[in-house]
Every structure is written in structure tokens, then in C-alpha cells.
N, CA, C and O of each residue as an XYZ file, in Angstrom:
744
protein
N      13.390     10.938      0.946
C      14.139     11.823      0.077
C      13.312     13.077     -0.177
O      12.121     13.006     -0.482
N      13.961     14.207     -0.046
C      13.298     15.486     -0.284
C      13.761     16.034     -1.641
O      14.947     16.286     -1.858
N      12.792     16.210     -2.542
C      13.086     16.655     -3.904
C      12.538     18.058     -4.102
O      11.384     18.336     -3.779
N      13.370     18.933     -4.634
C      12.957     20.298     -4.944
C      12.782     20.449     -6.441
O      13.637     20.020     -7.216
N      11.689     21.050     -6.848
C      11.411     21.263     -8.270
C      11.456     22.760     -8.552
O      10.685     23.531     -7.981
N      12.356     23.162     -9.426
C      12.520     24.576     -9.760
C      11.866     24.886    -11.093
O      12.252     24.340    -12.127
N      10.885     25.755    -11.064
C      10.254     26.246    -12.283
C      11.025     27.480    -12.710
O      11.314     28.346    -11.885
N      11.359     27.568    -13.973
C      12.127     28.702    -14.477
C      11.455     29.293    -15.707
O      10.819     28.582    -16.485
N      11.603     30.580    -15.868
C      11.219     31.233    -17.121
C      12.494     31.328    -17.941
O      13.213     32.326    -17.890
N      12.759     30.275    -18.697
C      13.962     30.215    -19.509
C      13.760     31.105    -20.734
O      12.734     31.026    -21.410
N      14.747     31.949    -21.009
C      14.689     32.805    -22.194
C      15.679     32.245    -23.206
O      16.881     32.182    -22.950
N      15.159     31.841    -24.353
C      15.969     31.189    -25.375
C      17.158     32.053    -25.771
O      17.012     33.224    -26.121
N      18.346     31.441    -25.706
C      19.563     32.109    -26.136
C      20.216     33.002    -25.105
O      21.341     33.454    -25.316
N      19.548     33.269    -23.999
C      20.149     34.112    -22.960
C      20.821     33.223    -21.913
O      20.377     33.116    -20.770
N      21.905     32.595    -22.353
C      22.587     31.588    -21.548
C      22.984     32.099    -20.172
O      22.664     31.480    -19.157
N      23.676     33.221    -20.141
C      24.174     33.744    -18.864
C      23.025     34.087    -17.925
O      23.083     33.803    -16.728
N      21.998     34.690    -18.467
C      20.826     35.043    -17.654
C      20.167     33.786    -17.105
O      19.782     33.748    -15.937
N      20.033     32.747    -17.944
C      19.416     31.494    -17.503
C      20.258     30.821    -16.424
O      19.720     30.284    -15.456
N      21.575     30.851    -16.590
C      22.466     30.275    -15.576
C      22.352     31.061    -14.265
O      22.354     30.468    -13.186
N      22.253     32.379    -14.354
C      22.060     33.200    -13.144
C      20.759     32.829    -12.437
O      20.727     32.752    -11.209
N      19.682     32.597    -13.199
C      18.396     32.199    -12.610
C      18.497     30.825    -11.951
O      17.914     30.595    -10.892
N      19.234     29.922    -12.578
C      19.442     28.590    -11.999
C      20.198     28.727    -10.677
O      19.814     28.125     -9.673
N      21.266     29.515    -10.679
C      22.042     29.693     -9.447
C      21.214     30.379     -8.369
O      21.314     30.031     -7.193
N      20.408     31.341     -8.760
C      19.523     32.017     -7.797
C      18.552     31.009     -7.166
O      18.292     31.065     -5.964
N      18.022     30.095     -7.972
C      17.115     29.064     -7.450
C      17.828     28.167     -6.445
O      17.268     27.813     -5.407
N      19.062     27.804     -6.762
C      19.833     26.971     -5.834
C      20.014     27.707     -4.505
O      19.784     27.138     -3.438
N      20.427     28.974     -4.577
C      20.619     29.767     -3.360
C      19.327     29.879     -2.561
O      19.348     29.804     -1.332
N      18.202     30.059     -3.251
C      16.910     30.194     -2.571
C      16.497     28.935     -1.820
O      15.682     29.001     -0.900
N      17.055     27.787     -2.204
C      16.672     26.521     -1.566
C      17.732     25.990     -0.607
O      17.599     24.880     -0.091
N      18.776     26.764     -0.364
C      19.860     26.281      0.487
C      19.403     25.905      1.894
O      19.914     24.948      2.475
N      18.469     26.632      2.431
C      18.004     26.373      3.795
C      16.999     25.221      3.875
O      16.664     24.769      4.970
N      16.521     24.748      2.733
C      15.457     23.739      2.703
C      15.952     22.304      2.879
O      15.147     21.383      3.016
N      17.263     22.113      2.874
C      17.860     20.780      3.043
C      17.268     19.768      2.050
O      16.782     18.704      2.432
N      17.326     20.129      0.792
C      16.783     19.295     -0.286
C      17.841     18.294     -0.733
O      19.010     18.642     -0.895
N      17.417     17.043     -0.932
C      18.342     15.998     -1.370
C      18.696     16.133     -2.852
O      19.852     15.955     -3.234
N      17.705     16.446     -3.681
C      17.931     16.632     -5.121
C      17.123     17.846     -5.570
O      15.919     17.936     -5.331
N      17.808     18.768     -6.221
C      17.150     19.949     -6.768
C      17.036     19.748     -8.277
O      18.038     19.514     -8.953
N      15.815     19.841     -8.803
C      15.540     19.508    -10.200
C      15.227     20.748    -11.034
O      14.528     21.659    -10.593
N      15.769     20.752    -12.258
C      15.558     21.857    -13.194
C      14.963     21.330    -14.493
O      15.106     20.148    -14.803
N      14.289     22.205    -15.266
C      13.563     21.775    -16.471
C      14.452     21.297    -17.630
O      15.676     21.422    -17.611
N      13.781     20.755    -18.612
C      14.393     20.353    -19.877
C      14.997     21.579    -20.576
O      14.376     22.641    -20.629
N      16.196     21.421    -21.102
C      16.883     22.465    -21.880
C      16.883     23.817    -21.149
O      16.595     24.859    -21.738
N      17.210     23.771    -19.868
C      17.066     24.959    -19.024
C      18.150     26.014    -19.200
O      18.014     27.121    -18.679
N      19.208     25.704    -19.911
C      20.236     26.724    -20.163
C      20.031     27.382    -21.519
O      20.105     28.607    -21.624
N      19.776     26.601    -22.551
C      19.639     27.156    -23.908
C      18.238     27.637    -24.218
O      18.045     28.587    -24.976
N      17.256     26.966    -23.620
C      15.882     27.169    -24.045
C      15.563     26.176    -25.149
O      16.436     25.439    -25.609
N      14.323     26.164    -25.564
C      13.819     25.146    -26.492
C      13.840     25.664    -27.932
O      12.809     25.720    -28.602
N      15.036     26.042    -28.392
C      15.208     26.522    -29.761
C      16.450     25.840    -30.312
O      17.549     26.045    -29.798
N      16.287     25.036    -31.345
C      17.374     24.187    -31.811
C      18.513     24.966    -32.463
O      19.669     24.555    -32.362
N      18.215     26.076    -33.127
C      19.288     26.907    -33.685
C      20.151     27.479    -32.574
O      21.369     27.584    -32.715
N      19.522     27.846    -31.478
C      20.259     28.372    -30.328
C      21.087     27.277    -29.672
O      22.214     27.523    -29.244
N      20.534     26.064    -29.590
C      21.289     24.937    -29.043
C      22.564     24.741    -29.862
O      23.639     24.547    -29.294
N      22.453     24.790    -31.191
C      23.623     24.605    -32.074
C      24.702     25.658    -31.813
O      25.892     25.349    -31.868
N      24.301     26.881    -31.534
C      25.242     27.998    -31.376
C      25.774     28.147    -29.955
O      26.674     28.951    -29.711
N      25.235     27.389    -29.032
C      25.580     27.591    -27.624
C      27.071     27.402    -27.357
O      27.648     26.377    -27.720
N      27.696     28.400    -26.719
C      29.103     28.283    -26.333
C      29.281     27.648    -24.948
O      30.403     27.506    -24.461
N      28.173     27.274    -24.329
C      28.184     26.842    -22.930
C      28.402     25.333    -22.811
O      27.760     24.544    -23.505
N      29.315     24.948    -21.924
C      29.480     23.542    -21.566
C      28.500     23.281    -20.419
O      28.827     23.501    -19.253
N      27.315     22.817    -20.752
C      26.249     22.672    -19.765
C      26.589     21.663    -18.684
O      26.228     21.852    -17.522
N      27.278     20.598    -19.052
C      27.704     19.628    -18.045
C      28.577     20.311    -16.986
O      28.406     20.092    -15.787
N      29.514     21.140    -17.454
C      30.439     21.803    -16.541
C      29.730     22.821    -15.657
O      30.046     22.946    -14.474
N      28.774     23.547    -16.227
C      28.012     24.532    -15.445
C      27.364     23.855    -14.246
O      27.490     24.330    -13.117
N      26.668     22.739    -14.493
C      25.972     22.074    -13.386
C      26.937     21.368    -12.441
O      26.675     21.293    -11.240
N      28.038     20.854    -12.956
C      29.054     20.262    -12.084
C      29.597     21.315    -11.122
O      29.721     21.073     -9.921
N      29.920     22.489    -11.668
C      30.450     23.576    -10.835
C      29.429     24.043     -9.795
O      29.781     24.279     -8.639
N      28.163     24.175    -10.206
C      27.129     24.619     -9.268
C      26.885     23.581     -8.167
O      26.727     23.932     -6.998
N      26.858     22.311     -8.548
C      26.652     21.242     -7.554
C      27.776     21.257     -6.516
O      27.531     21.149     -5.315
N      29.003     21.392     -6.999
C      30.163     21.416     -6.096
C      30.164     22.682     -5.235
O      30.411     22.615     -4.031
N      29.891     23.826     -5.849
C      29.915     25.105     -5.130
C      28.918     25.132     -3.979
O      29.220     25.628     -2.893
N      27.725     24.594     -4.227
C      26.658     24.661     -3.218
C      26.447     23.345     -2.474
O      25.530     23.230     -1.662
N      27.299     22.348     -2.752
C      27.170     21.030     -2.102
C      25.730     20.519     -2.221
O      25.097     20.146     -1.234
N      25.236     20.516     -3.465
C      23.839     20.185     -3.741
C      23.755     19.184     -4.891
O      24.335     19.415     -5.952
N      23.041     18.075     -4.696
C      22.743     17.164     -5.799
C      21.791     17.890     -6.745
O      20.797     18.473     -6.313
N      22.104     17.849     -8.041
C      21.294     18.568     -9.030
C      20.932     17.636    -10.176
O      21.772     16.891    -10.682
N      19.666     17.692    -10.575
C      19.143     16.949    -11.723
C      18.612     17.987    -12.702
O      17.812     18.842    -12.321
N      19.047     17.924    -13.963
C      18.651     18.976    -14.910
C      18.587     18.459    -16.340
O      19.227     17.468    -16.691
N      17.805     19.149    -17.153
C      17.702     18.872    -18.572
C      18.660     19.752    -19.352
O      18.589     20.979    -19.276
N      19.563     19.120    -20.107
C      20.573     19.845    -20.865
C      20.612     19.335    -22.304
O      20.031     18.298    -22.625
N      21.303     20.078    -23.160
C      21.582     19.629    -24.522
C      23.051     19.230    -24.580
O      23.910     19.929    -24.043
N      23.336     18.108    -25.231
C      24.721     17.679    -25.403
C      24.989     17.395    -26.878
O      24.070     17.157    -27.662
N      26.261     17.427    -27.230
C      26.686     17.129    -28.595
C      27.788     16.085    -28.529
O      28.768     16.240    -27.800
N      27.613     15.025    -29.297
C      28.610     13.955    -29.370
C      28.729     13.525    -30.827
O      27.732     13.174    -31.458
N      29.935     13.553    -31.353
C      30.170     13.139    -32.742
C      29.195     13.783    -33.716
O      28.606     13.110    -34.563
N      29.035     15.085    -33.586
C      28.156     15.875    -34.469
C      26.665     15.550    -34.314
O      25.853     15.973    -35.136
N      26.307     14.808    -33.274
C      24.905     14.505    -32.980
C      24.507     15.229    -31.707
O      25.279     15.299    -30.751
N      23.298     15.765    -31.705
C      22.763     16.452    -30.524
C      21.793     15.536    -29.793
O      21.058     14.766    -30.411
N      21.803     15.630    -28.464
C      20.924     14.830    -27.631
C      20.215     15.721    -26.616
O      20.793     16.681    -26.107
N      18.967     15.396    -26.330
C      18.194     16.001    -25.253
C      18.438     15.093    -24.047
O      18.044     13.927    -24.056
N      19.086     15.626    -23.013
C      19.610     14.807    -21.916
C      19.061     15.249    -20.568
O      18.878     16.441    -20.321
N      18.803     14.284    -19.704
C      18.542     14.541    -18.287
C      19.741     13.962    -17.534
O      20.115     12.809    -17.746
N      20.338     14.768    -16.655
C      21.557     14.334    -15.974
C      21.490     14.665    -14.487
O      20.766     15.562    -14.056
N      22.266     13.912    -13.723
C      22.340     14.118    -12.276
C      23.808     14.271    -11.876
O      24.670     13.491    -12.282
N      24.063     15.306    -11.066
C      25.383     15.543    -10.489
C      25.259     15.430     -8.979
O      24.290     15.917     -8.395
N      26.232     14.790     -8.343
C      26.195     14.721     -6.884
C      26.746     16.020     -6.298
O      27.199     16.900     -7.030
N      26.702     16.129     -4.990
C      27.086     17.373     -4.325
C      28.574     17.696     -4.451
O      29.008     18.782     -4.066
N      29.352     16.764     -4.985
C      30.765     17.021     -5.253
C      31.005     17.398     -6.715
O      32.147     17.586     -7.134
N      29.920     17.509     -7.486
C      30.027     17.874     -8.892
C      30.258     16.706     -9.830
O      30.459     16.903    -11.028
N      30.233     15.489     -9.298
C      30.453     14.304    -10.131
C      29.179     13.964    -10.908
O      28.096     13.886    -10.329
N      29.316     13.765    -12.209
C      28.207     13.346    -13.050
C      27.913     11.876    -12.767
O      28.759     11.013    -13.004
N      26.711     11.592    -12.259
C      26.353     10.223    -11.891
C      25.671      9.468    -13.024
O      25.831      8.256    -13.161
N      24.905     10.200    -13.838
C      24.112      9.517    -14.860
C      23.637     10.521    -15.904
O      23.320     11.667    -15.582
N      23.593     10.077    -17.152
C      22.983     10.853    -18.228
C      21.997      9.961    -18.966
O      22.323      8.847    -19.374
N      20.802     10.467    -19.124
C      19.774      9.759    -19.890
C      19.498     10.567    -21.156
O      19.241     11.769    -21.086
N      19.551      9.911    -22.305
C      19.257     10.546    -23.592
C      17.821     10.217    -23.972
O      17.444      9.048    -24.059
N      17.032     11.244    -24.196
C      15.595     11.116    -24.460
C      15.307     10.104    -25.571
O      15.846     10.198    -26.673
N      14.455      9.148    -25.257
C      14.090      8.085    -26.195
C      12.913      8.497    -27.071
O      12.963      8.329    -28.289
N      11.868      9.027    -26.474
C      10.644      9.357    -27.213
C      10.661     10.824    -27.645
O      10.071     11.688    -26.996
N      11.345     11.077    -28.742
C      11.392     12.443    -29.276
C      10.028     12.811    -29.827
O       9.294     11.956    -30.321
N       9.695     14.086    -29.738
C       8.358     14.563    -30.089
C       8.454     15.631    -31.165
O       9.320     16.504    -31.108
N       7.561     15.558    -32.145
C       7.460     16.600    -33.163
C       8.785     16.892    -33.840
O       9.487     15.981    -34.278
N       9.118     18.169    -33.922
C      10.330     18.579    -34.629
C      11.616     18.228    -33.902
O      12.703     18.395    -34.454
N      11.508     17.742    -32.667
C      12.711     17.237    -31.985
C      13.366     16.142    -32.822
O      14.590     16.017    -32.851
N      12.535     15.349    -33.502
C      13.048     14.230    -34.314
C      13.961     14.705    -35.442
O      14.826     13.959    -35.902
N      13.765     15.944    -35.885
C      14.591     16.494    -36.965
C      15.920     17.033    -36.463
O      16.823     17.283    -37.261
N      16.053     17.215    -35.164
C      17.268     17.812    -34.618
C      18.036     16.868    -33.693
O      19.227     16.631    -33.894
N      17.364     16.338    -32.695
C      18.035     15.475    -31.718
C      18.131     14.041    -32.229
O      17.308     13.587    -33.024
N      19.150     13.349    -31.754
C      19.286     11.918    -32.001
C      18.596     11.194    -30.853
O      18.744     11.569    -29.690
N      17.860     10.182    -31.182
C      17.103      9.410    -30.191
C      18.044      8.582    -29.318
O      18.969      7.941    -29.817
N      17.794      8.604    -28.013
C      18.524      7.749    -27.093
C      17.993      6.334    -27.179
O      16.944      6.092    -27.775
N      18.724      5.388    -26.578
C      18.280      3.993    -26.664
C      18.515      3.200    -25.379
O      18.460      1.970    -25.390
N      18.777      3.903    -24.266
C      19.038      3.198    -23.013
C      18.158      3.701    -21.885
O      17.993      4.908    -21.703
N      17.599      2.775    -21.133
C      16.889      3.105    -19.895
C      17.965      3.378    -18.854
O      18.931      2.624    -18.734
N      17.792      4.453    -18.107
C      18.811      4.823    -17.125
C      18.212      4.923    -15.724
O      17.195      5.581    -15.507
N      18.866      4.259    -14.791
C      18.510      4.308    -13.374
C      19.803      4.575    -12.609
O      20.827      3.945    -12.870
N      19.750      5.503    -11.672
C      20.925      5.794    -10.855
C      20.544      5.634     -9.393
O      19.366      5.653     -9.036
N      21.556      5.477     -8.559
C      21.336      5.347     -7.122
C      21.804      6.613     -6.423
O      22.861      7.166     -6.728
N      20.988      7.052     -5.478
C      21.317      8.238     -4.691
C      20.714      8.078     -3.310
O      19.499      7.943     -3.163
N      21.557      8.094     -2.311
C      21.120      8.010     -0.915
C      20.179      6.830     -0.658
O      19.181      6.964      0.050
N      20.506      5.687     -1.233
C      19.712      4.482     -1.015
C      18.465      4.370     -1.889
O      17.723      3.396     -1.771
N      18.224      5.332     -2.751
C      17.072      5.314     -3.653
C      17.544      4.941     -5.061
O      18.608      5.371     -5.508
N      16.735      4.137     -5.746
C      16.962      3.845     -7.166
C      16.022      4.762     -7.940
O      14.800      4.668     -7.822
N      16.618      5.653     -8.737
C      15.851      6.694     -9.411
C      16.037      6.593    -10.925
O      17.160      6.508    -11.422
N      14.921      6.604    -11.644
C      14.961      6.571    -13.098
C      14.886      7.979    -13.665
O      14.410      8.908    -13.012
N      15.368      8.116    -14.894
C      15.350      9.411    -15.572
C      14.564      9.291    -16.877
O      14.761      8.365    -17.663
N      13.676     10.249    -17.078
C      12.928     10.385    -18.332
C      12.925     11.864    -18.679
O      13.387     12.695    -17.897
N      12.397     12.192    -19.864
C      12.277     13.592    -20.256
C      10.938     13.807    -20.952
O      10.607     13.100    -21.904
N      10.184     14.765    -20.485
C       9.004     15.335    -21.129
C       8.102     14.319    -21.851
O       7.329     13.616    -21.200
N       8.192     14.238    -23.166
C       7.285     13.404    -23.958
C       7.399     11.917    -23.647
O       6.511     11.145    -24.011
N       8.479     11.498    -22.977
C       8.584     10.100    -22.542
C       7.383      9.705    -21.692
O       7.000      8.536    -21.650
N       6.790     10.689    -21.013
C       5.624     10.412    -20.157
C       4.449      9.844    -20.939
O       3.607      9.147    -20.373
N       4.386     10.128    -22.211
C       3.271      9.664    -23.031
C       3.342      8.192    -23.401
O       2.446      7.669    -24.063
N       4.400      7.530    -22.975
C       4.609      6.126    -23.333
C       4.830      5.324    -22.059
O       5.759      5.593    -21.297
N       3.982      4.352    -21.836
C       4.006      3.599    -20.578
C       5.189      2.646    -20.462
O       5.482      2.161    -19.369
N       5.877      2.368    -21.575
C       6.949      1.377    -21.559
C       8.131      1.758    -20.671
O       8.631      0.925    -19.915
N       8.574      2.989    -20.756
C       9.783      3.392    -20.046
C       9.641      3.298    -18.522
O      10.471      2.649    -17.885
N       8.623      3.919    -17.913
C       8.501      3.772    -16.450
C       8.195      2.334    -16.023
O       8.551      1.933    -14.915
N       7.545      1.561    -16.883
C       7.262      0.151    -16.569
C       8.578     -0.631    -16.445
O       8.771     -1.402    -15.505
N       9.473     -0.414    -17.412
C      10.785     -1.068    -17.362
C      11.521     -0.664    -16.096
O      12.126     -1.504    -15.430
N      11.473      0.623    -15.761
C      12.150      1.108    -14.560
C      11.584      0.450    -13.301
O      12.330      0.026    -12.419
N      10.261      0.373    -13.233
C       9.624     -0.250    -12.068
C      10.035     -1.716    -11.950
O      10.317     -2.199    -10.853
N      10.068     -2.412    -13.065
C      10.464     -3.825    -13.046
C      11.928     -4.006    -12.653
O      12.311     -5.077    -12.182
N      12.730     -2.996    -12.835
C      14.142     -3.046    -12.446
C      14.372     -2.506    -11.032
O      15.511     -2.266    -10.631
N      13.290     -2.317    -10.286
C      13.414     -1.940     -8.884
C      13.532     -0.455     -8.607
O      14.035     -0.050     -7.559
N      13.077      0.343     -9.530
C      13.138      1.801     -9.368
C      12.147      2.251     -8.285
O      11.021      1.758     -8.222
N      12.574      3.187     -7.438
C      11.702      3.739     -6.394
C      10.978      4.995     -6.854
O       9.854      5.273     -6.437
N      11.642      5.744     -7.715
C      11.104      7.028     -8.164
C      11.646      7.346     -9.554
O      12.651      6.782     -9.985
N      10.968      8.253    -10.246
C      11.409      8.719    -11.561
C      11.395     10.242    -11.548
O      10.443     10.860    -11.071
N      12.459     10.840    -12.077
C      12.521     12.283    -12.264
C      12.387     12.562    -13.756
O      12.974     11.865    -14.583
N      11.612     13.585    -14.088
C      11.295     13.842    -15.491
C      11.250     15.343    -15.775
O      10.197     15.963    -15.634
N      12.394     15.941    -16.177
C      12.346     17.358    -16.526
C      11.537     17.535    -17.806
O      11.499     16.643    -18.654
N      10.899     18.680    -17.938
C      10.048     18.899    -19.106
C      10.050     20.367    -19.510
O      10.332     21.263    -18.714
N       9.727     20.569    -20.771
C       9.458     21.912    -21.298
C       8.045     21.854    -21.887
O       7.798     22.324    -22.998
N       7.139     21.275    -21.126
C       5.744     21.107    -21.545
C       5.111     22.479    -21.659
O       5.399     23.362    -20.850
N       4.273     22.669    -22.627
C       3.738     24.003    -22.857
C       2.215     24.012    -22.900
O       1.562     22.977    -23.034
N       1.690     25.201    -22.784
C       0.252     25.430    -22.821
C      -0.255     25.153    -24.237
O       0.449     25.472    -25.196
N      -1.402     24.595    -24.403
C      -2.494     24.349    -23.467
C      -2.574     22.898    -22.996
O      -3.669     22.405    -22.722
N      -1.439     22.205    -22.897
C      -1.454     20.774    -22.623
C      -1.118     20.400    -21.184
O      -0.761     19.253    -20.916
N      -1.226     21.355    -20.248
C      -0.853     21.085    -18.854
C      -1.645     19.943    -18.225
O      -1.083     19.117    -17.505
N      -2.926     19.896    -18.493
C      -3.757     18.847    -17.878
C      -3.364     17.460    -18.371
O      -3.375     16.499    -17.602
N      -3.020     17.353    -19.642
C      -2.570     16.072    -20.180
C      -1.265     15.651    -19.503
O      -1.082     14.477    -19.179
N      -0.368     16.598    -19.291
C       0.899     16.318    -18.625
C       0.649     15.805    -17.204
O       1.215     14.791    -16.797
N      -0.196     16.506    -16.459
C      -0.514     16.091    -15.084
C      -1.155     14.709    -15.054
O      -0.849     13.899    -14.179
N      -2.034     14.442    -15.997
C      -2.687     13.131    -16.083
C      -1.657     12.031    -16.317
O      -1.704     10.987    -15.666
N      -0.731     12.259    -17.238
C       0.274     11.235    -17.537
C       1.211     11.001    -16.357
O       1.610      9.864    -16.106
N       1.565     12.046    -15.638
C       2.399     11.880    -14.444
C       1.678     10.987    -13.438
O       2.255     10.037    -12.911
N       0.406     11.305    -13.179
C      -0.370     10.496    -12.216
C      -0.533      9.058    -12.706
O      -0.385      8.116    -11.927
N      -0.836      8.888    -13.985
C      -1.050      7.541    -14.539
C       0.223      6.705    -14.431
O       0.171      5.563    -13.975
N       1.370      7.260    -14.845
C       2.629      6.494    -14.805
C       2.995      6.142    -13.364
O       3.500      5.049    -13.112
N       2.754      7.035    -12.429
C       3.051      6.758    -11.015
C       2.123      5.664    -10.484
O       2.579      4.727     -9.827
N       0.820      5.781    -10.768
C      -0.161      4.808    -10.263
C       0.040      3.425    -10.870
O       0.061      2.427    -10.150
N       0.186      3.362    -12.175
C       0.263      2.039    -12.818
C       1.545      1.292    -12.460
O       1.597      0.068    -12.581
N       2.580      2.012    -12.023
C       3.838      1.362    -11.675
C       4.145      1.382    -10.188
O       5.131      0.791     -9.749
N       3.299      2.066     -9.399
C       3.495      2.160     -7.950
C       4.874      2.696     -7.596
O       5.580      2.146     -6.750
N       5.240      3.796     -8.274
C       6.492      4.490     -7.998
C       6.198      5.982     -7.898
O       5.173      6.458     -8.386
N       7.102      6.708     -7.265
C       6.992      8.174     -7.227
C       7.453      8.716     -8.574
O       8.393      8.199     -9.178
N       6.781      9.759     -9.030
C       7.194     10.382    -10.290
C       7.070     11.881    -10.137
O       7.364     12.623    -11.073
């Protein structure tokens, strides 16, 4: 499986601009024959909770439309609202725009706890014969989630993040540790 990772300079609240950057990234990778193209946590709204609340964008629909338009499997970090509760979500759409899986972040960090509702389900989806788990950012700091995924036969884990400076080395260490201790790709 060939996985593409798109780094973006997301500008908080500039929804249309962020969506244009996401689409530009997809176009830039069209020739690469990537099986799954991955985007960061909260890549449409940015990491500002007031902006998430005000967002007029149906993020699920944006990625469904892009996946279908470019015939590309897409994995991305989005914000969702259900019954007046907000969730930090990692989701996968197949190349036909069908939503295959949504994972709601379990290990909320810092002020996320004051805004997002904590998820409570481990999520694994199948794509092209691979069993892939979904996590988000701070989930990496807890060995339980990837361990459960590995025990359930997961081959790889995708983990969008909005990790920030000066903690890059800690993030890289946790990615390597979770992959090594569970013998899975991350």
C-alpha cells in the first residue's frame, strides 16, 4: 500500500483557502498512484474551537466530493457535530466518495477536553486487503489504543495530527515506539 502524507499550513478560519490547499495537494499527487492520501487533524477549520463552532462547512461532504472527483481514497482529520456535541474525528473516504469509517478521538489533550466530546470506540477499517486503524494526535501518547488494534489484526495505523513546536521529537519518538512495540506500520 502506498500512503501519501500531505503537510498543510492550515490557516484558522480560512475554510475556502484551506479547502483549495487540500485540493491542490490532491492534484499534485495524482501522478503518484497513491492508495490513500492523508491530511492533518482539523485541516479545514484549523485548531481554534471558536472557529470550529462557527464553521459553515460540511467537512464530510467536502472530502466525499474530493474523493469522488479525483478517484482518490482520502483520510483526514475533521470536526463534526452531533446532538450539540463536537468531536475531533479521523475519517476515510473511498475513491467513490463513500465514508468508510469515522474515529472519534479518545485521548483528548489539554483544552480539547473543554470543547470536544471524548470518543469511546476503537476503529479499524479495511482497504485493499489491509486492516487499518485510526487514531488522532495525542492518542499516540497512550500505548493502549495501538495495542488493541494490533491484537485485532491491524496491519497499519493512520494518525492525523496538529502537533506543534517544540514537541516534534516527542511525536516522532511516540510514532516509532507505537510501531515497534506492536509490530505494525504507523
